[in-house]
N, CA, C and O atoms as a Maestro MAE file, in Angstrom:
{
 s_m_m2io_version
 :::
 2.0.0
}

f_m_ct {
 s_m_title
 :::
 protein
 m_atom[324] {
  # First column is atom index #
  i_m_mmod_type
  r_m_x_coord
  r_m_y_coord
  r_m_z_coord
  i_m_residue_number
  s_m_chain_name
  s_m_pdb_residue_name
  s_m_pdb_atom_name
  i_m_atomic_number
  :::
  1 25 -18.889 -1.599 13.740 1 A "ASP " " N  " 7
  2 3 -20.256 -1.345 13.341 1 A "ASP " " CA " 6
  3 2 -20.491 0.151 13.146 1 A "ASP " " C  " 6
  4 15 -21.606 0.638 13.335 1 A "ASP " " O  " 8
  5 25 -19.446 0.875 12.769 2 A "ALA " " N  " 7
  6 3 -19.556 2.326 12.606 2 A "ALA " " CA " 6
  7 2 -20.160 2.678 11.251 2 A "ALA " " C  " 6
  8 15 -19.950 1.976 10.262 2 A "ALA " " O  " 8
  9 25 -20.893 3.745 11.223 3 A "ASP " " N  " 7
  10 3 -21.488 4.247 9.993 3 A "ASP " " CA " 6
  11 2 -20.954 5.641 9.710 3 A "ASP " " C  " 6
  12 15 -20.448 6.322 10.602 3 A "ASP " " O  " 8
  13 25 -21.073 6.054 8.455 4 A "PHE " " N  " 7
  14 3 -20.711 7.410 8.048 4 A "PHE " " CA " 6
  15 2 -21.977 8.264 8.071 4 A "PHE " " C  " 6
  16 15 -22.423 8.747 7.030 4 A "PHE " " O  " 8
  17 25 -22.548 8.446 9.246 5 A "ASP " " N  " 7
  18 3 -23.816 9.155 9.362 5 A "ASP " " CA " 6
  19 2 -23.731 10.618 8.959 5 A "ASP " " C  " 6
  20 15 -24.718 11.196 8.505 5 A "ASP " " O  " 8
  21 25 -22.573 11.213 9.120 6 A "LEU " " N  " 7
  22 3 -22.446 12.640 8.831 6 A "LEU " " CA " 6
  23 2 -22.054 12.923 7.392 6 A "LEU " " C  " 6
  24 15 -22.018 14.086 6.989 6 A "LEU " " O  " 8
  25 25 -21.760 11.906 6.613 7 A "ALA " " N  " 7
  26 3 -21.330 12.100 5.226 7 A "ALA " " CA " 6
  27 2 -22.536 12.398 4.337 7 A "ALA " " C  " 6
  28 15 -23.583 11.760 4.443 7 A "ALA " " O  " 8
  29 25 -22.357 13.383 3.460 8 A "THR " " N  " 7
  30 3 -23.393 13.717 2.480 8 A "THR " " CA " 6
  31 2 -22.727 13.902 1.130 8 A "THR " " C  " 6
  32 15 -21.526 14.154 1.041 8 A "THR " " O  " 8
  33 25 -23.522 13.772 0.084 9 A "ALA " " N  " 7
  34 3 -22.983 13.984 -1.261 9 A "ALA " " CA " 6
  35 2 -22.449 15.401 -1.409 9 A "ALA " " C  " 6
  36 15 -21.411 15.610 -2.037 9 A "ALA " " O  " 8
  37 25 -23.140 16.366 -0.841 10 A "ALA " " N  " 7
  38 3 -22.701 17.766 -0.954 10 A "ALA " " CA " 6
  39 2 -21.374 17.983 -0.255 10 A "ALA " " C  " 6
  40 15 -20.506 18.674 -0.788 10 A "ALA " " O  " 8
  41 25 -21.195 17.408 0.928 11 A "SER " " N  " 7
  42 3 -19.930 17.608 1.628 11 A "SER " " CA " 6
  43 2 -18.800 16.877 0.902 11 A "SER " " C  " 6
  44 15 -17.664 17.353 0.884 11 A "SER " " O  " 8
  45 25 -19.102 15.736 0.311 12 A "ALA " " N  " 7
  46 3 -18.085 15.015 -0.456 12 A "ALA " " CA " 6
  47 2 -17.649 15.835 -1.666 12 A "ALA " " C  " 6
  48 15 -16.457 15.911 -1.965 12 A "ALA " " O  " 8
  49 25 -18.588 16.439 -2.352 13 A "GLU " " N  " 7
  50 3 -18.248 17.280 -3.507 13 A "GLU " " CA " 6
  51 2 -17.410 18.476 -3.079 13 A "GLU " " C  " 6
  52 15 -16.451 18.838 -3.761 13 A "GLU " " O  " 8
  53 25 -17.761 19.084 -1.968 14 A "ALA " " N  " 7
  54 3 -16.997 20.234 -1.466 14 A "ALA " " CA " 6
  55 2 -15.586 19.804 -1.081 14 A "ALA " " C  " 6
  56 15 -14.619 20.499 -1.396 14 A "ALA " " O  " 8
  57 25 -15.461 18.677 -0.409 15 A "ASP " " N  " 7
  58 3 -14.141 18.170 -0.021 15 A "ASP " " CA " 6
  59 2 -13.297 17.857 -1.248 15 A "ASP " " C  " 6
  60 15 -12.100 18.143 -1.268 15 A "ASP " " O  " 8
  61 25 -13.910 17.273 -2.266 16 A "PHE " " N  " 7
  62 3 -13.179 16.937 -3.481 16 A "PHE " " CA " 6
  63 2 -12.723 18.205 -4.207 16 A "PHE " " C  " 6
  64 15 -11.639 18.229 -4.790 16 A "PHE " " O  " 8
  65 25 -13.545 19.254 -4.172 17 A "ALA " " N  " 7
  66 3 -13.158 20.532 -4.780 17 A "ALA " " CA " 6
  67 2 -11.966 21.143 -4.046 17 A "ALA " " C  " 6
  68 15 -11.053 21.664 -4.687 17 A "ALA " " O  " 8
  69 25 -11.960 21.089 -2.732 18 A "VAL " " N  " 7
  70 3 -10.821 21.584 -1.936 18 A "VAL " " CA " 6
  71 2 -9.576 20.794 -2.299 18 A "VAL " " C  " 6
  72 15 -8.511 21.373 -2.513 18 A "VAL " " O  " 8
  73 25 -9.702 19.471 -2.372 19 A "PHE " " N  " 7
  74 3 -8.579 18.620 -2.742 19 A "PHE " " CA " 6
  75 2 -8.021 19.025 -4.106 19 A "PHE " " C  " 6
  76 15 -6.804 19.095 -4.277 19 A "PHE " " O  " 8
  77 25 -8.890 19.288 -5.071 20 A "GLY " " N  " 7
  78 3 -8.452 19.711 -6.406 20 A "GLY " " CA " 6
  79 2 -7.684 21.020 -6.374 20 A "GLY " " C  " 6
  80 15 -6.670 21.163 -7.056 20 A "GLY " " O  " 8
  81 25 -8.161 21.975 -5.587 21 A "ARG " " N  " 7
  82 3 -7.462 23.260 -5.464 21 A "ARG " " CA " 6
  83 2 -6.099 23.078 -4.800 21 A "ARG " " C  " 6
  84 15 -5.119 23.694 -5.220 21 A "ARG " " O  " 8
  85 25 -6.030 22.246 -3.779 22 A "GLU " " N  " 7
  86 3 -4.756 22.006 -3.097 22 A "GLU " " CA " 6
  87 2 -3.758 21.313 -4.024 22 A "GLU " " C  " 6
  88 15 -2.565 21.615 -3.988 22 A "GLU " " O  " 8
  89 25 -4.237 20.394 -4.848 23 A "CYS " " N  " 7
  90 3 -3.353 19.736 -5.826 23 A "CYS " " CA " 6
  91 2 -2.824 20.757 -6.827 23 A "CYS " " C  " 6
  92 15 -1.646 20.722 -7.180 23 A "CYS " " O  " 8
  93 25 -3.682 21.663 -7.285 24 A "ALA " " N  " 7
  94 3 -3.258 22.688 -8.235 24 A "ALA " " CA " 6
  95 2 -2.207 23.608 -7.606 24 A "ALA " " C  " 6
  96 15 -1.240 23.986 -8.268 24 A "ALA " " O  " 8
  97 25 -2.389 23.968 -6.341 25 A "GLU " " N  " 7
  98 3 -1.411 24.805 -5.646 25 A "GLU " " CA " 6
  99 2 -0.080 24.082 -5.497 25 A "GLU " " C  " 6
  100 15 0.978 24.684 -5.680 25 A "GLU " " O  " 8
  101 25 -0.127 22.807 -5.169 26 A "ALA " " N  " 7
  102 3 1.110 22.019 -5.036 26 A "ALA " " CA " 6
  103 2 1.818 21.908 -6.382 26 A "ALA " " C  " 6
  104 15 3.039 22.044 -6.460 26 A "ALA " " O  " 8
  105 25 1.049 21.661 -7.440 27 A "ASP " " N  " 7
  106 3 1.638 21.590 -8.786 27 A "ASP " " CA " 6
  107 2 2.331 22.897 -9.152 27 A "ASP " " C  " 6
  108 15 3.425 22.890 -9.716 27 A "ASP " " O  " 8
  109 25 1.688 24.020 -8.830 28 A "ALA " " N  " 7
  110 3 2.279 25.328 -9.142 28 A "ALA " " CA " 6
  111 2 3.560 25.563 -8.332 28 A "ALA " " C  " 6
  112 15 4.506 26.176 -8.827 28 A "ALA " " O  " 8
  113 25 3.584 25.081 -7.102 29 A "ALA " " N  " 7
  114 3 4.756 25.293 -6.237 29 A "ALA " " CA " 6
  115 2 5.974 24.519 -6.708 29 A "ALA " " C  " 6
  116 15 7.101 24.973 -6.514 29 A "ALA " " O  " 8
  117 25 5.775 23.366 -7.320 30 A "VAL " " N  " 7
  118 3 6.911 22.522 -7.688 30 A "VAL " " CA " 6
  119 2 7.088 22.363 -9.194 30 A "VAL " " C  " 6
  120 15 7.990 21.655 -9.642 30 A "VAL " " O  " 8
  121 25 6.253 23.003 -9.960 31 A "GLY " " N  " 7
  122 3 6.232 22.814 -11.407 31 A "GLY " " CA " 6
  123 2 7.566 22.975 -12.111 31 A "GLY " " C  " 6
  124 15 7.832 22.257 -13.075 31 A "GLY " " O  " 8
  125 25 8.401 23.878 -11.672 32 A "ARG " " N  " 7
  126 3 9.681 24.131 -12.338 32 A "ARG " " CA " 6
  127 2 10.879 23.656 -11.519 32 A "ARG " " C  " 6
  128 15 12.019 24.024 -11.803 32 A "ARG " " O  " 8
  129 25 10.617 22.851 -10.520 33 A "ARG " " N  " 7
  130 3 11.707 22.372 -9.661 33 A "ARG " " CA " 6
  131 2 12.159 20.987 -10.098 33 A "ARG " " C  " 6
  132 15 11.385 20.217 -10.666 33 A "ARG " " O  " 8
  133 25 13.415 20.685 -9.826 34 A "SER " " N  " 7
  134 3 13.994 19.384 -10.133 34 A "SER " " CA " 6
  135 2 13.601 18.378 -9.060 34 A "SER " " C  " 6
  136 15 13.464 18.735 -7.890 34 A "SER " " O  " 8
  137 25 13.421 17.126 -9.455 35 A "LEU " " N  " 7
  138 3 13.145 16.077 -8.474 35 A "LEU " " CA " 6
  139 2 14.316 15.881 -7.521 35 A "LEU " " C  " 6
  140 15 14.150 15.328 -6.434 35 A "LEU " " O  " 8
  141 25 15.493 16.331 -7.922 36 A "ASN " " N  " 7
  142 3 16.687 16.192 -7.084 36 A "ASN " " CA " 6
  143 2 16.903 17.378 -6.148 36 A "ASN " " C  " 6
  144 15 17.815 17.354 -5.322 36 A "ASN " " O  " 8
  145 25 16.076 18.410 -6.269 37 A "GLU " " N  " 7
  146 3 16.220 19.589 -5.412 37 A "GLU " " CA " 6
  147 2 15.917 19.203 -3.964 37 A "GLU " " C  " 6
  148 15 14.933 18.516 -3.687 37 A "GLU " " O  " 8
  149 25 16.768 19.649 -3.052 38 A "THR " " N  " 7
  150 3 16.601 19.290 -1.647 38 A "THR " " CA " 6
  151 2 16.142 20.482 -0.819 38 A "THR " " C  " 6
  152 15 16.316 21.640 -1.198 38 A "THR " " O  " 8
  153 25 15.553 20.158 0.317 39 A "PHE " " N  " 7
  154 3 15.147 21.157 1.300 39 A "PHE " " CA " 6
  155 2 15.096 20.462 2.657 39 A "PHE " " C  " 6
  156 15 15.149 19.235 2.735 39 A "PHE " " O  " 8
  157 25 14.993 21.239 3.705 40 A "ILE " " N  " 7
  158 3 14.947 20.681 5.057 40 A "ILE " " CA " 6
  159 2 13.499 20.368 5.415 40 A "ILE " " C  " 6
  160 15 12.632 21.241 5.376 40 A "ILE " " O  " 8
  161 25 13.255 19.114 5.762 41 A "HIS " " N  " 7
  162 3 11.924 18.697 6.205 41 A "HIS " " CA " 6
  163 2 11.672 19.347 7.561 41 A "HIS " " C  " 6
  164 15 12.446 19.138 8.495 41 A "HIS " " O  " 8
  165 25 10.594 20.137 7.685 42 A "PRO " " N  " 7
  166 3 10.386 20.886 8.930 42 A "PRO " " CA " 6
  167 2 10.138 20.013 10.155 42 A "PRO " " C  " 6
  168 15 10.491 20.411 11.265 42 A "PRO " " O  " 8
  169 25 9.549 18.848 9.988 43 A "GLY " " N  " 7
  170 3 9.267 17.990 11.134 43 A "GLY " " CA " 6
  171 2 10.413 17.078 11.505 43 A "GLY " " C  " 6
  172 15 10.602 16.749 12.676 43 A "GLY " " O  " 8
  173 25 11.191 16.661 10.491 44 A "LEU " " N  " 7
  174 3 12.284 15.719 10.729 44 A "LEU " " CA " 6
  175 2 13.635 16.398 10.875 44 A "LEU " " C  " 6
  176 15 14.582 15.804 11.391 44 A "LEU " " O  " 8
  177 25 13.725 17.650 10.419 45 A "ASP " " N  " 7
  178 3 14.962 18.432 10.457 45 A "ASP " " CA " 6
  179 2 16.108 17.721 9.720 45 A "ASP " " C  " 6
  180 15 17.253 17.726 10.173 45 A "ASP " " O  " 8
  181 25 15.776 17.114 8.580 46 A "VAL " " N  " 7
  182 3 16.769 16.464 7.716 46 A "VAL " " CA " 6
  183 2 16.526 16.916 6.283 46 A "VAL " " C  " 6
  184 15 15.421 17.329 5.929 46 A "VAL " " O  " 8
  185 25 17.564 16.834 5.471 47 A "ALA " " N  " 7
  186 3 17.434 17.201 4.063 47 A "ALA " " CA " 6
  187 2 16.754 16.062 3.301 47 A "ALA " " C  " 6
  188 15 17.151 14.902 3.416 47 A "ALA " " O  " 8
  189 25 15.734 16.405 2.528 48 A "ILE " " N  " 7
  190 3 15.074 15.446 1.647 48 A "ILE " " CA " 6
  191 2 14.937 16.088 0.277 48 A "ILE " " C  " 6
  192 15 15.028 17.309 0.149 48 A "ILE " " O  " 8
  193 25 14.719 15.272 -0.747 49 A "ASP " " N  " 7
  194 3 14.531 15.834 -2.079 49 A "ASP " " CA " 6
  195 2 13.074 15.693 -2.513 49 A "ASP " " C  " 6
  196 15 12.290 14.968 -1.901 49 A "ASP " " O  " 8
  197 25 12.739 16.397 -3.570 50 A "LEU " " N  " 7
  198 3 11.373 16.392 -4.077 50 A "LEU " " CA " 6
  199 2 10.965 14.992 -4.524 50 A "LEU " " C  " 6
  200 15 9.794 14.626 -4.419 50 A "LEU " " O  " 8
  201 25 11.907 14.213 -5.017 51 A "ARG " " N  " 7
  202 3 11.617 12.828 -5.413 51 A "ARG " " CA " 6
  203 2 11.078 12.043 -4.212 51 A "ARG " " C  " 6
  204 15 10.134 11.267 -4.361 51 A "ARG " " O  " 8
  205 25 11.668 12.236 -3.019 52 A "TRP " " N  " 7
  206 3 11.196 11.567 -1.808 52 A "TRP " " CA " 6
  207 2 9.755 11.964 -1.509 52 A "TRP " " C  " 6
  208 15 8.939 11.120 -1.140 52 A "TRP " " O  " 8
  209 25 9.442 13.254 -1.671 53 A "VAL " " N  " 7
  210 3 8.088 13.740 -1.397 53 A "VAL " " CA " 6
  211 2 7.092 13.054 -2.330 53 A "VAL " " C  " 6
  212 15 6.055 12.565 -1.881 53 A "VAL " " O  " 8
  213 25 7.406 13.017 -3.628 54 A "TYR " " N  " 7
  214 3 6.496 12.363 -4.577 54 A "TYR " " CA " 6
  215 2 6.341 10.878 -4.269 54 A "TYR " " C  " 6
  216 15 5.233 10.345 -4.343 54 A "TYR " " O  " 8
  217 25 7.422 10.214 -3.929 55 A "THR " " N  " 7
  218 3 7.353 8.795 -3.592 55 A "THR " " CA " 6
  219 2 6.467 8.585 -2.372 55 A "THR " " C  " 6
  220 15 5.653 7.662 -2.341 55 A "THR " " O  " 8
  221 25 6.626 9.437 -1.371 56 A "HIS " " N  " 7
  222 3 5.809 9.344 -0.161 56 A "HIS " " CA " 6
  223 2 4.325 9.564 -0.493 56 A "HIS " " C  " 6
  224 15 3.464 8.848 0.017 56 A "HIS " " O  " 8
  225 25 4.030 10.543 -1.340 57 A "LEU " " N  " 7
  226 3 2.639 10.803 -1.724 57 A "LEU " " CA " 6
  227 2 2.035 9.607 -2.456 57 A "LEU " " C  " 6
  228 15 0.889 9.241 -2.198 57 A "LEU " " O  " 8
  229 25 2.784 9.001 -3.356 58 A "ILE " " N  " 7
  230 3 2.301 7.822 -4.074 58 A "ILE " " CA " 6
  231 2 2.002 6.693 -3.086 58 A "ILE " " C  " 6
  232 15 0.969 6.031 -3.183 58 A "ILE " " O  " 8
  233 25 2.907 6.481 -2.143 59 A "GLU " " N  " 7
  234 3 2.690 5.440 -1.128 59 A "GLU " " CA " 6
  235 2 1.419 5.711 -0.326 59 A "GLU " " C  " 6
  236 15 0.628 4.798 -0.092 59 A "GLU " " O  " 8
  237 25 1.221 6.955 0.093 60 A "GLU " " N  " 7
  238 3 0.048 7.303 0.891 60 A "GLU " " CA " 6
  239 2 -1.247 7.138 0.092 60 A "GLU " " C  " 6
  240 15 -2.231 6.609 0.610 60 A "GLU " " O  " 8
  241 25 -1.251 7.591 -1.176 61 A "PHE " " N  " 7
  242 3 -2.441 7.404 -2.012 61 A "PHE " " CA " 6
  243 2 -2.750 5.925 -2.170 61 A "PHE " " C  " 6
  244 15 -3.909 5.525 -2.066 61 A "PHE " " O  " 8
  245 25 -1.738 5.110 -2.418 62 A "ALA " " N  " 7
  246 3 -1.947 3.670 -2.587 62 A "ALA " " CA " 6
  247 2 -2.516 3.058 -1.312 62 A "ALA " " C  " 6
  248 15 -3.424 2.228 -1.363 62 A "ALA " " O  " 8
  249 25 -1.981 3.471 -0.180 63 A "ARG " " N  " 7
  250 3 -2.450 2.939 1.102 63 A "ARG " " CA " 6
  251 2 -3.924 3.288 1.327 63 A "ARG " " C  " 6
  252 15 -4.719 2.427 1.703 63 A "ARG " " O  " 8
  253 25 -4.281 4.551 1.096 64 A "HIS " " N  " 7
  254 3 -5.661 4.977 1.322 64 A "HIS " " CA " 6
  255 2 -6.614 4.398 0.285 64 A "HIS " " C  " 6
  256 15 -7.763 4.099 0.608 64 A "HIS " " O  " 8
  257 25 -6.162 4.235 -0.945 65 A "ASN " " N  " 7
  258 3 -7.003 3.582 -1.947 65 A "ASN " " CA " 6
  259 2 -7.260 2.140 -1.549 65 A "ASN " " C  " 6
  260 15 -8.356 1.625 -1.772 65 A "ASN " " O  " 8
  261 25 -6.278 1.487 -0.970 66 A "GLY " " N  " 7
  262 3 -6.470 0.134 -0.475 66 A "GLY " " CA " 6
  263 2 -7.504 0.083 0.636 66 A "GLY " " C  " 6
  264 15 -8.319 -0.839 0.692 66 A "GLY " " O  " 8
  265 25 -7.473 1.074 1.521 67 A "HIS " " N  " 7
  266 3 -8.467 1.137 2.594 67 A "HIS " " CA " 6
  267 2 -9.855 1.319 1.999 67 A "HIS " " C  " 6
  268 15 -10.805 0.661 2.422 67 A "HIS " " O  " 8
  269 25 -9.977 2.205 1.027 68 A "ALA " " N  " 7
  270 3 -11.275 2.449 0.393 68 A "ALA " " CA " 6
  271 2 -11.783 1.187 -0.294 68 A "ALA " " C  " 6
  272 15 -12.981 0.904 -0.271 68 A "ALA " " O  " 8
  273 25 -10.880 0.431 -0.903 69 A "ASP " " N  " 7
  274 3 -11.280 -0.801 -1.571 69 A "ASP " " CA " 6
  275 2 -11.801 -1.826 -0.559 69 A "ASP " " C  " 6
  276 15 -12.769 -2.536 -0.832 69 A "ASP " " O  " 8
  277 25 -11.158 -1.900 0.603 70 A "LEU " " N  " 7
  278 3 -11.644 -2.810 1.648 70 A "LEU " " CA " 6
  279 2 -13.043 -2.421 2.121 70 A "LEU " " C  " 6
  280 15 -13.887 -3.285 2.355 70 A "LEU " " O  " 8
  281 25 -13.282 -1.130 2.258 71 A "ILE " " N  " 7
  282 3 -14.613 -0.662 2.667 71 A "ILE " " CA " 6
  283 2 -15.629 -1.018 1.592 71 A "ILE " " C  " 6
  284 15 -16.718 -1.500 1.903 71 A "ILE " " O  " 8
  285 25 -15.280 -0.784 0.325 72 A "ARG " " N  " 7
  286 3 -16.200 -1.106 -0.760 72 A "ARG " " CA " 6
  287 2 -16.508 -2.598 -0.795 72 A "ARG " " C  " 6
  288 15 -17.657 -2.983 -1.013 72 A "ARG " " O  " 8
  289 25 -15.507 -3.439 -0.584 73 A "GLU " " N  " 7
  290 3 -15.728 -4.890 -0.565 73 A "GLU " " CA " 6
  291 2 -16.703 -5.280 0.543 73 A "GLU " " C  " 6
  292 15 -17.512 -6.192 0.370 73 A "GLU " " O  " 8
  293 25 -16.627 -4.590 1.679 74 A "GLN " " N  " 7
  294 3 -17.556 -4.881 2.767 74 A "GLN " " CA " 6
  295 2 -18.984 -4.487 2.404 74 A "GLN " " C  " 6
  296 15 -19.942 -5.090 2.890 74 A "GLN " " O  " 8
  297 25 -19.123 -3.478 1.552 75 A "ILE " " N  " 7
  298 3 -20.445 -3.001 1.159 75 A "ILE " " CA " 6
  299 2 -21.063 -3.902 0.091 75 A "ILE " " C  " 6
  300 15 -22.204 -4.343 0.229 75 A "ILE " " O  " 8
  301 25 -20.303 -4.174 -0.978 76 A "ASP " " N  " 7
  302 3 -20.903 -4.906 -2.103 76 A "ASP " " CA " 6
  303 2 -20.447 -6.354 -2.241 76 A "ASP " " C  " 6
  304 15 -21.002 -7.099 -3.048 76 A "ASP " " O  " 8
  305 25 -19.449 -6.761 -1.472 77 A "GLY " " N  " 7
  306 3 -19.012 -8.155 -1.495 77 A "GLY " " CA " 6
  307 2 -18.142 -8.538 -2.685 77 A "GLY " " C  " 6
  308 15 -17.628 -9.655 -2.731 77 A "GLY " " O  " 8
  309 25 -17.967 -7.642 -3.642 78 A "ALA " " N  " 7
  310 3 -17.163 -7.960 -4.840 78 A "ALA " " CA " 6
  311 2 -15.681 -7.845 -4.509 78 A "ALA " " C  " 6
  312 15 -15.257 -6.927 -3.807 78 A "ALA " " O  " 8
  313 25 -14.902 -8.789 -5.024 79 A "THR " " N  " 7
  314 3 -13.464 -8.755 -4.829 79 A "THR " " CA " 6
  315 2 -12.770 -8.794 -6.179 79 A "THR " " C  " 6
  316 15 -13.350 -9.226 -7.175 79 A "THR " " O  " 8
  317 25 -11.535 -8.343 -6.205 80 A "GLY " " N  " 7
  318 3 -10.752 -8.353 -7.436 80 A "GLY " " CA " 6
  319 2 -10.199 -9.732 -7.733 80 A "GLY " " C  " 6
  320 15 -10.351 -10.669 -6.949 80 A "GLY " " O  " 8
  321 25 -9.565 -9.831 -8.865 81 A "GLU " " N  " 7
  322 3 -9.000 -11.121 -9.272 81 A "GLU " " CA " 6
  323 2 -7.665 -11.357 -8.621 81 A "GLU " " C  " 6
  324 15 -7.041 -12.394 -8.848 81 A "GLU " " O  " 8
  :::
 }
 m_bond[323] {
  # First column is bond index #
  i_m_from
  i_m_to
  i_m_order
  :::
  1 1 2 1
  2 2 3 1
  3 3 4 2
  4 3 5 1
  5 5 6 1
  6 6 7 1
  7 7 8 2
  8 7 9 1
  9 9 10 1
  10 10 11 1
  11 11 12 2
  12 11 13 1
  13 13 14 1
  14 14 15 1
  15 15 16 2
  16 15 17 1
  17 17 18 1
  18 18 19 1
  19 19 20 2
  20 19 21 1
  21 21 22 1
  22 22 23 1
  23 23 24 2
  24 23 25 1
  25 25 26 1
  26 26 27 1
  27 27 28 2
  28 27 29 1
  29 29 30 1
  30 30 31 1
  31 31 32 2
  32 31 33 1
  33 33 34 1
  34 34 35 1
  35 35 36 2
  36 35 37 1
  37 37 38 1
  38 38 39 1
  39 39 40 2
  40 39 41 1
  41 41 42 1
  42 42 43 1
  43 43 44 2
  44 43 45 1
  45 45 46 1
  46 46 47 1
  47 47 48 2
  48 47 49 1
  49 49 50 1
  50 50 51 1
  51 51 52 2
  52 51 53 1
  53 53 54 1
  54 54 55 1
  55 55 56 2
  56 55 57 1
  57 57 58 1
  58 58 59 1
  59 59 60 2
  60 59 61 1
  61 61 62 1
  62 62 63 1
  63 63 64 2
  64 63 65 1
  65 65 66 1
  66 66 67 1
  67 67 68 2
  68 67 69 1
  69 69 70 1
  70 70 71 1
  71 71 72 2
  72 71 73 1
  73 73 74 1
  74 74 75 1
  75 75 76 2
  76 75 77 1
  77 77 78 1
  78 78 79 1
  79 79 80 2
  80 79 81 1
  81 81 82 1
  82 82 83 1
  83 83 84 2
  84 83 85 1
  85 85 86 1
  86 86 87 1
  87 87 88 2
  88 87 89 1
  89 89 90 1
  90 90 91 1
  91 91 92 2
  92 91 93 1
  93 93 94 1
  94 94 95 1
  95 95 96 2
  96 95 97 1
  97 97 98 1
  98 98 99 1
  99 99 100 2
  100 99 101 1
  101 101 102 1
  102 102 103 1
  103 103 104 2
  104 103 105 1
  105 105 106 1
  106 106 107 1
  107 107 108 2
  108 107 109 1
  109 109 110 1
  110 110 111 1
  111 111 112 2
  112 111 113 1
  113 113 114 1
  114 114 115 1
  115 115 116 2
  116 115 117 1
  117 117 118 1
  118 118 119 1
  119 119 120 2
  120 119 121 1
  121 121 122 1
  122 122 123 1
  123 123 124 2
  124 123 125 1
  125 125 126 1
  126 126 127 1
  127 127 128 2
  128 127 129 1
  129 129 130 1
  130 130 131 1
  131 131 132 2
  132 131 133 1
  133 133 134 1
  134 134 135 1
  135 135 136 2
  136 135 137 1
  137 137 138 1
  138 138 139 1
  139 139 140 2
  140 139 141 1
  141 141 142 1
  142 142 143 1
  143 143 144 2
  144 143 145 1
  145 145 146 1
  146 146 147 1
  147 147 148 2
  148 147 149 1
  149 149 150 1
  150 150 151 1
  151 151 152 2
  152 151 153 1
  153 153 154 1
  154 154 155 1
  155 155 156 2
  156 155 157 1
  157 157 158 1
  158 158 159 1
  159 159 160 2
  160 159 161 1
  161 161 162 1
  162 162 163 1
  163 163 164 2
  164 163 165 1
  165 165 166 1
  166 166 167 1
  167 167 168 2
  168 167 169 1
  169 169 170 1
  170 170 171 1
  171 171 172 2
  172 171 173 1
  173 173 174 1
  174 174 175 1
  175 175 176 2
  176 175 177 1
  177 177 178 1
  178 178 179 1
  179 179 180 2
  180 179 181 1
  181 181 182 1
  182 182 183 1
  183 183 184 2
  184 183 185 1
  185 185 186 1
  186 186 187 1
  187 187 188 2
  188 187 189 1
  189 189 190 1
  190 190 191 1
  191 191 192 2
  192 191 193 1
  193 193 194 1
  194 194 195 1
  195 195 196 2
  196 195 197 1
  197 197 198 1
  198 198 199 1
  199 199 200 2
  200 199 201 1
  201 201 202 1
  202 202 203 1
  203 203 204 2
  204 203 205 1
  205 205 206 1
  206 206 207 1
  207 207 208 2
  208 207 209 1
  209 209 210 1
  210 210 211 1
  211 211 212 2
  212 211 213 1
  213 213 214 1
  214 214 215 1
  215 215 216 2
  216 215 217 1
  217 217 218 1
  218 218 219 1
  219 219 220 2
  220 219 221 1
  221 221 222 1
  222 222 223 1
  223 223 224 2
  224 223 225 1
  225 225 226 1
  226 226 227 1
  227 227 228 2
  228 227 229 1
  229 229 230 1
  230 230 231 1
  231 231 232 2
  232 231 233 1
  233 233 234 1
  234 234 235 1
  235 235 236 2
  236 235 237 1
  237 237 238 1
  238 238 239 1
  239 239 240 2
  240 239 241 1
  241 241 242 1
  242 242 243 1
  243 243 244 2
  244 243 245 1
  245 245 246 1
  246 246 247 1
  247 247 248 2
  248 247 249 1
  249 249 250 1
  250 250 251 1
  251 251 252 2
  252 251 253 1
  253 253 254 1
  254 254 255 1
  255 255 256 2
  256 255 257 1
  257 257 258 1
  258 258 259 1
  259 259 260 2
  260 259 261 1
  261 261 262 1
  262 262 263 1
  263 263 264 2
  264 263 265 1
  265 265 266 1
  266 266 267 1
  267 267 268 2
  268 267 269 1
  269 269 270 1
  270 270 271 1
  271 271 272 2
  272 271 273 1
  273 273 274 1
  274 274 275 1
  275 275 276 2
  276 275 277 1
  277 277 278 1
  278 278 279 1
  279 279 280 2
  280 279 281 1
  281 281 282 1
  282 282 283 1
  283 283 284 2
  284 283 285 1
  285 285 286 1
  286 286 287 1
  287 287 288 2
  288 287 289 1
  289 289 290 1
  290 290 291 1
  291 291 292 2
  292 291 293 1
  293 293 294 1
  294 294 295 1
  295 295 296 2
  296 295 297 1
  297 297 298 1
  298 298 299 1
  299 299 300 2
  300 299 301 1
  301 301 302 1
  302 302 303 1
  303 303 304 2
  304 303 305 1
  305 305 306 1
  306 306 307 1
  307 307 308 2
  308 307 309 1
  309 309 310 1
  310 310 311 1
  311 311 312 2
  312 311 313 1
  313 313 314 1
  314 314 315 1
  315 315 316 2
  316 315 317 1
  317 317 318 1
  318 318 319 1
  319 319 320 2
  320 319 321 1
  321 321 322 1
  322 322 323 1
  323 323 324 2
  :::
 }
}
């Protein structure tokens, strides 16, 4: 029975702007790199490639979009086909 009492349109716009800037910075950091380029993951201490990072990001976006869709269904009752 939790509500998003602290959420406002202004804070959402600000958060989305930060997200856009962070995406632009990430794009600039990897723009000329190969998907096969490897580096050491700082938390796992293993070699991973950029392809793994992109795959992980896609998985995370899909997971969170699914969560958002469940919340929306609870609000408006509409479901997909």
